[in-house]
N, C-alpha and C positions, 0 to 999 in steps of 0.2 A: 320264807318258806322253810328254811332250816329250823327256825324257832318253833314252828308249828309241829314239825316232825319230832323234834326233841321233847316238846311238851307232851305229845302223845306217848312217847317212850317212857317218860317219867310216870305218867298215870298208870302205865301198864306194869310198872315195877311192883306196885303194891298188890297185884293180883296174879302174878306169874311166878313160876319156878325159875331157878337160876338158868337152867338150860333154855327155857323159853326166852328168858331175858337176853341170853347170848344170841339166840337166833334173831330176835327182834333188833338187837343192836347191830348185828351183821347186815340185816336188811336196811336198817337206817343208814349205815355206812355206804351201802351200795347206792341208796337213793341220793346221799350227799354227793357221791362221785358222779352220778348221772346229772344231777343239778349243776355241778361244777363244769362237767363236760359241755352241757347245753349252754351255759354262760360263756364258756370259752369259745364255743362255735359262734355264738352271737357276736362276740367282740371281733373274732376273726373275720366274719362276714362284713362287719362294718368297716374294718380296716381294708378289706379287699375292695369294697365299694369306693372308699376314699382313694385307694391306690389306682383303681381303674379310672376314676374321675380325673386324677392327676395326669395319667397317661393320655387320656383324651384331650385334656387341655394342652399338653405339650405337643401332641400331634397337630392340633388345631393351630397352635402358634407357629410350628414348623411350616405348615401349609400356607399360612398367611405370609411368612417370610419368603417362602419360595415364590409365591404369587407376586409379591413386591419385587423380588429379584428378577423375575421374568419380565416384568414391566420396565424395570430399570435397564435391562439388557436390550429390550426392544427400542427404548428411547435412545440408548447409546448407539445402537446400530443405525437408527434413523439420523441421528446427529452426524455420525461418521459419513453417511451417504451424502448428506447436505454439504459437509466439509469437503468431501472428495469432489463434488460437483463444483463448489466454489473454487477449489484449487485448479481444476481443469479449466474453468472459465478464466481464472487469473492467468494461467499459463498461456491460454489462447490470446488473451489481450496483450500480454507481454510480447508474444511473438509478433503480433500485429503491430504493436507500438515500435518494435525493433525495425520492422519493415518500413513503417511510416517514417521513422527517424532517418533511416538510410536514404529513403527517397527524398526527404526534405533536405538532407545534407547535399545530395546530388544536385537538387534544384538550386540550392544556395550557391554551390560551386559554379554551376552553369551561369547563374545570374551575375556573380562577381566577375567571371571571365568575359561576359559579354558587355560589361559596363564600358561605355565609350571612354577612350583615353583622353579625349578632349572634346570640347563642344563649344558652340557659340553661346555665350551667356545672354540672358534676356533680363530686362528689369522686372522686379517683383513688387507688387503692391503699389505701382505707380511711381516708385522711386527711380533714381537714375543709376543706382548701383547695379552692376551686372553680376549675375550669379551663375556659376558654372553648373550646368544640368547634372554633370557627373557627381558633383558634391551633394546636390539635393537628393539624388537617388541613393547614394551611399549613406548619407545621414539617415534617411528613412529606413534603409535596410538594417543599419546598425541599431537603430531604435527597436526594430522588430526583434533582432537577435537578442537584445538585452531585456526583452519583455515590456518595453515601453510602447504598448500597442496603440494607445490614444495618440501619442506623438507620432508614431509611425504612420498611422492613418492620415493624420493632418499633413504630414510631409509628403507622402505619396500622392495625396490629392493635390497638393501644390505642384508637384511634378507634372501630374496629368493635365492640370489647368494650363500650364505653360508649354508642355511638350506632349500633346495628345497623340502624335503620330510617329514617335521614334521606335526603334527596335526594342526598347525597354518599356514602352507604354503598357503593353499587355502584362508584362511582369509586374509593373507597379500596381495595376488594377488587381491582379491576382493576390499580391501580398496584402492589399487592403482586405480582401476577403479572408485571407488567413488570419489577419489580425483580429477581425471580428469573431472568427471561429475560436481563436485562443481566448478571447474574452468571454466566450459563452453566449454571444449574441448571434445565435444560429440563423435566425430569419434574415438578419442583415447580411450575414455571410453568404447565404444562398442567393440573395439578390445580386450581390457583387459577382459571385461565380457565374451566374447566368449572364451578367453584363459582359464578362470576358468572352463567352460564346457568341454573344450578339455583336459586340463591337470589334472583336478580333477573332473571326471564325477560323483563321489559319494559324492561330497562336500555338506555340509549343506548350502552353499551359492549359490547353483545352482539356486534355485527358485528366490532369490534376484537378481542374475546376469541376468536371463532372463527378470525379471521385469524391472530392470534399463536399460537394452538394449532397451526394448520397449519404455520407457520414453525418452531415448536419441534419438531414431529414430523420436519420435514426435517433439522433440526440433529442429531437422533439417528438419522437414516437410515431412518426409517419412512415411505417414500414413499406407501404405500397409505393410511395414516391422514392424512397430510398432504393428499393429494388429496381425501379425504373431507371434511375441514374447509374446504378452499379452495373446493370446489364448493358447499358449504353456504352460504358467504358470497355467492357469485355468485347462487345460487338465491334465497336469502332476503332479500338486501340489494342488489338490482340498482341500477345508476346511482349507486353510492356510491364514495367514494375507496377504501374497503376492497375493494369488488368489483373495481375496476380493478387494484389490487395483486394480488388473488387470481388474476385472469386472466393477468397477466404471469407470475406464478410457475407457473401451470399450463402455460403455453406452454413454459416451461423444462423441465418434467417430461416433456413429449411428445417432446422431442428425443432 
């Protein structure tokens, strides 16, 4: 563009006076300035468009980061809620386990205190050697305490086979049920606990048998039967440790 204007100016030199040439040159200079200004404005607009596009990209990136951050916060809050629920459940289980342990220790103490100091031995397995019933019961009970549940079951069964009607017979049957429960054989445990109620309806282990039957039904997912046995404990044996444990477990079932 400038070259065209300058060429026109040169052509006019040959046919104009000095004053006219000066005016023409001045006009050409103004035209050059206008052209430069227009070019500058064009460059400035392009820069502005690029700058605006950069701002838009940054705003979009910030929005994306904020959206991701919001999702991360939501996920974190959800995980915290789950963790809080798990902690509450764990605390409740620990409290219940503590109560169960206290009850179990009390039962163990009662069982040991009620073990006969002496008894008339009977032959086992057809042999002539006489075995003290106290020894059989204590051996079985010690096996239970040491976690030797299979051996405890076999020894308690031996005791019941030879001493079905002693003051400890109901205890022996109950500890068989406890041994199955500790092994995770919940159906076998339920059957034995029910046998306690059937064979020894006046047993001091009846409340515990109903309670552990309820716990065993919970373990296999039968909440209806569990509730039935736990409510039976509360109804038939109020103001007992077993009833308190049953109430706590029933509260958990209502949630």
